[in-house]
C-alpha distance (Angstrom), angle and dihedral (degrees) to the residues before:
residue distance angle dihedral
M1 . . .
A2 3.78 . .
K3 3.79 90.2 .
K4 3.82 90.8 55.0
V5 3.79 91.2 50.2
K6 3.79 91.5 49.5
K7 3.81 90.3 47.6
R8 3.81 91.9 52.9
K9 3.79 91.4 48.5
A10 3.79 90.4 50.0
I11 3.84 91.8 51.3
K12 3.80 90.7 47.0
R13 3.77 90.8 49.4
K14 3.79 91.8 50.5
L15 3.83 91.9 49.4
L16 3.78 94.1 48.5
H17 3.80 97.2 37.6
K18 3.78 109.6 122.4
Y19 3.78 122.1 -122.5
R20 3.76 129.1 -175.6
L21 3.79 121.7 -137.5
V22 3.78 110.2 -159.6
I23 3.82 127.8 -174.1
L24 3.85 111.8 -155.9
N25 3.79 135.1 -171.2
E26 3.79 104.1 -108.4
S27 3.81 93.9 -143.8
T28 3.81 101.6 42.5
F29 3.79 99.7 19.5
E30 3.81 86.9 -129.7
E31 3.78 112.5 162.7
K32 3.82 109.6 -118.3
I33 3.79 106.3 170.3
S34 3.75 133.4 1.3
F35 3.82 132.6 -173.7
K36 3.77 131.8 -165.6
L37 3.78 108.7 -137.5
S38 3.74 141.0 173.5
R39 3.76 130.6 -168.2
L40 3.80 90.6 -111.6
N41 3.80 98.0 54.1
V42 3.81 91.1 42.7
F43 3.83 88.8 53.9
V44 3.82 92.6 46.2
S45 3.81 93.5 45.6
G46 3.82 91.9 47.2
S47 3.81 92.0 48.9
L48 3.80 92.5 50.1
F49 3.81 90.9 48.2
I50 3.80 92.1 51.0
I51 3.83 91.9 47.6
G52 3.81 90.9 49.1
L53 3.80 91.5 47.6
I54 3.80 91.2 51.0
G55 3.82 91.7 48.5
F56 3.82 91.9 48.3
T57 3.81 90.9 49.6
I58 3.81 91.9 50.3
L59 3.82 91.9 49.9
L60 3.80 91.1 45.6
I61 3.80 92.0 52.8
A62 3.82 95.5 40.8
F63 3.83 98.0 50.2
T64 3.81 103.6 30.8
P65 3.82 134.3 63.2
L66 3.80 88.7 -104.3
R67 3.79 88.8 90.5
E68 3.82 88.4 71.3
Y69 3.80 89.1 69.7
I70 3.81 92.1 61.1
P71 3.82 109.8 103.0
G72 3.82 111.3 -109.0
Y73 3.82 95.0 18.6
S74 3.82 112.2 115.8
S75 3.78 121.8 -137.3
T76 3.82 119.9 -104.4
K77 3.78 89.6 -135.2
L78 3.79 89.8 51.6
K79 3.82 90.8 51.5
R80 3.81 90.8 49.6
Q81 3.80 91.4 49.0
A82 3.81 90.8 48.3
T83 3.81 90.3 51.9
E84 3.81 92.3 48.4
L85 3.79 91.1 48.1
T86 3.79 90.0 50.7
Y87 3.81 91.1 54.3
K88 3.81 91.3 45.5
T89 3.80 91.2 49.3
D90 3.78 90.9 51.1
S91 3.82 90.2 49.2
L92 3.80 91.5 48.1
V93 3.80 90.6 51.1
N94 3.81 89.9 53.6
V95 3.81 91.2 47.4
L96 3.82 90.1 47.6
N97 3.81 91.9 51.1
Y98 3.82 90.8 48.1
T99 3.82 90.7 48.0
N100 3.80 91.9 49.6
K101 3.81 90.8 51.7
Y102 3.78 89.8 46.8
L103 3.83 91.3 51.1
D104 3.80 90.2 48.1
N105 3.81 88.7 55.8
I106 3.81 90.3 49.2
R107 3.83 89.9 51.1
K108 3.80 89.7 51.5
V109 3.78 89.6 51.1
L110 3.79 91.3 50.3
R111 3.80 93.6 46.8
G112 3.79 96.1 37.1
D113 3.78 92.8 -124.8
I114 3.82 121.6 154.2
E115 3.76 130.8 168.5
N116 3.80 121.1 -105.2
N117 3.78 102.8 -117.0
E118 3.78 100.8 -178.7
I119 3.80 109.1 159.1
N120 3.76 131.4 -173.0
R121 3.81 102.7 -122.1
D122 3.79 93.4 -162.9
S123 3.80 90.6 58.8
L124 3.80 90.0 52.7
F125 3.78 94.9 49.2
E126 3.80 93.3 45.1
Q127 3.78 94.4 70.7
F128 3.82 91.4 52.5
K129 3.80 96.0 52.9
L130 3.81 107.1 116.7
D131 3.76 135.1 173.5
P132 3.84 106.7 -111.7
S133 3.80 91.3 -151.7
S134 3.80 90.4 63.1
I135 3.82 94.1 55.8
D136 3.77 126.5 81.7
L137 3.82 104.0 -134.5
H138 3.81 96.8 -179.5
P139 3.84 110.5 118.2
I140 3.78 115.8 -110.5
K141 3.79 124.7 -136.8
E142 3.80 94.4 -105.3
D143 3.83 91.0 52.0
S144 3.81 91.8 52.0
L145 3.81 91.9 49.6
L146 3.81 91.5 48.9
R147 3.80 92.1 49.6
A148 3.80 90.8 50.4
E149 3.80 91.5 49.0
V150 3.81 93.2 49.6
A151 3.80 91.5 46.8
L152 3.80 90.3 51.7
E153 3.82 91.8 50.5
D154 3.80 92.8 48.3
K155 3.80 90.8 48.8
Y156 3.82 91.8 63.8
N157 3.78 98.6 30.5
L158 3.82 108.0 122.4
F159 3.78 97.4 178.8
E160 3.78 132.8 57.4
T161 3.80 108.8 -126.4
N162 3.79 100.4 -175.5
S163 3.78 115.5 92.1
D164 3.79 126.2 -158.2
K165 3.77 120.3 -158.9
S166 3.81 89.8 -155.6
S167 3.83 87.9 72.7
L168 3.79 92.7 48.4
V169 3.82 113.2 118.8
L170 3.78 117.9 -158.0
F171 3.79 130.9 -163.8
P172 3.86 111.9 -103.3
P173 3.82 109.7 -110.9
L174 3.79 92.4 -153.3
S175 3.79 140.0 0.6
G176 3.76 116.2 -128.8
S177 3.77 147.3 95.4
I178 3.81 122.5 -56.9
S179 3.80 110.9 -118.9
D180 3.79 97.2 175.4
S181 3.80 126.6 17.7
F182 3.79 133.4 -150.1
D183 3.84 110.6 -74.1
R184 3.78 118.9 173.5
E185 3.82 93.7 -173.4
K186 3.81 92.3 56.1
R187 3.83 89.3 43.3
H188 3.79 90.6 -119.4
F189 3.80 99.1 140.1
A190 3.79 95.6 178.6
V191 3.76 147.8 53.6
D192 3.80 121.1 -113.3
I193 3.80 113.7 -141.0
V194 3.81 116.9 -163.5
A195 3.80 115.4 -145.1
P196 3.82 138.4 149.3
K197 3.78 115.9 -75.7
D198 3.82 116.6 -89.4
S199 3.83 91.9 20.9
P200 3.83 109.5 151.3
I201 3.80 117.4 -101.2
K202 3.80 115.6 -151.5
A203 3.79 134.5 -156.9
V204 3.81 112.6 -100.6
A205 3.82 91.3 -144.8
S206 3.75 141.6 -6.3
G207 3.78 114.8 -73.8
I208 3.78 146.7 112.1
V209 3.79 130.2 -75.0
I210 3.81 108.8 -115.0
F211 3.81 97.6 169.4
A212 3.81 131.7 24.8
E213 3.80 112.1 157.4
W214 3.80 145.5 117.5
T215 3.80 119.2 -94.6
A216 3.80 125.7 -172.8
E217 3.81 95.5 -130.8
T218 3.80 101.9 39.9
G219 3.81 102.9 22.8
Y220 3.79 117.7 -144.5
V221 3.81 108.6 12.2
I222 3.77 129.3 -175.4
I223 3.82 125.2 -176.0
L224 3.81 125.4 -166.4
E225 3.77 125.6 -160.4
H226 3.81 115.6 -146.4
K227 3.79 132.6 -178.2
D228 3.80 123.3 -71.0
G229 3.82 93.6 32.5
L230 3.82 95.7 -65.0
L231 3.82 119.6 149.6
S232 3.81 126.4 -170.2
V233 3.82 118.3 -160.1
Y234 3.81 126.3 -161.4
K235 3.83 118.4 -170.5
H236 3.84 139.1 179.6
N237 3.81 91.8 31.4
G238 3.79 120.8 168.1
S239 3.80 92.2 -140.7
L240 3.80 140.0 -10.7
S241 3.79 124.9 -123.4
K242 3.79 96.8 -171.7
A243 3.80 134.6 54.0
Q244 3.77 132.5 -146.7
G245 3.79 111.5 -71.8
D246 3.80 96.0 25.8
I247 3.80 118.4 133.3
V248 3.81 114.3 -134.1
R249 3.78 134.9 -171.7
A250 3.78 129.0 -137.0
G251 3.80 110.3 -80.0
E252 3.81 94.5 17.1
V253 3.83 115.7 137.2
I254 3.81 110.6 -108.6
A255 3.82 103.7 163.2
S256 3.80 145.4 -9.7
V257 3.80 132.4 -112.7
G258 3.81 113.5 -93.5
N259 3.77 145.7 153.3
T260 3.82 101.7 -120.1
G261 3.77 128.3 143.7
E262 3.80 134.8 40.0
F263 3.84 96.4 -86.3
T264 3.78 98.5 63.6
T265 3.80 134.8 97.5
G266 3.80 100.9 -172.9
P267 3.82 144.6 -22.2
H268 3.78 108.0 -42.7
L269 3.80 143.8 120.1
H270 3.80 120.1 -107.3
F271 3.81 101.6 -154.6
E272 3.83 125.7 -172.2
L273 3.80 135.2 -179.8
W274 3.82 121.7 -157.5
D275 3.78 124.1 -170.5
N276 3.83 111.8 -160.6
G277 3.81 92.0 -32.1
N278 3.83 96.3 -41.2
P279 3.82 123.5 105.2
V280 3.80 117.1 -121.5
N281 3.79 130.9 -169.5
P282 3.83 109.0 -97.7
L283 3.82 90.2 -153.1
D284 3.82 88.2 69.4
F285 3.80 89.2 64.2
I286 3.80 108.7 23.9
D287 3.80 135.7 52.2
F288 3.81 106.9 -149.3
K289 3.82 95.5 -171.7
């Protein structure tokens, strides 16, 4: 027991024993700086310095671009670029899906294909049959306020905002006699206008050319896209004056009458109108005489 006590005192004495660190001028042996040190304060000072150095290094790496040089640590710029590319890829997928649907509609226009949408009206009305006695028909406060607001807006409304395509008047693409009219049952979604060969064909309205190519069945075909989802289709042309992507105005010459394609029996224009993917009778909008 006494030996252990003596050993502890000896260790304590060694740790607290004072030493003097002196810096001398080598030529004159003049004392410049001197420090009083002990093993304990040297150990404590060294430990604090090492801890501070480690903390500074961690902060330097964590909050500066130096961390990018650590193996396995990805760059912040690279992460940002990956995120941007992910968003762009998602947007491109949406655009691609929209374009594919758009091209499918163009193919239907070219082929004259439409879906058979026969619906049982009785089955539609059945689900809306309600017992009037089970419904509270008294107007609520919100409904009264909305009616008053709408009435006030209509009172001072100087312009009619609703548009009706039935009143739309289009420019005639060609003057001539009708050899074959629009017939939905026969799947003839167009009117055929007979005219002399090389007669100019004009755009029915302002728009953009979305298709201008040769097809085996209908010869030279040009399709214009107008506002409000309206498409005008011109088939069996002798030649085309416009290319895909061109912007045309109403009445501008876009093609000439011809007799091209397999499904033709003489010089004429096969003209179609499509409203949001559905064929409509051109005679309801255009006077070809």
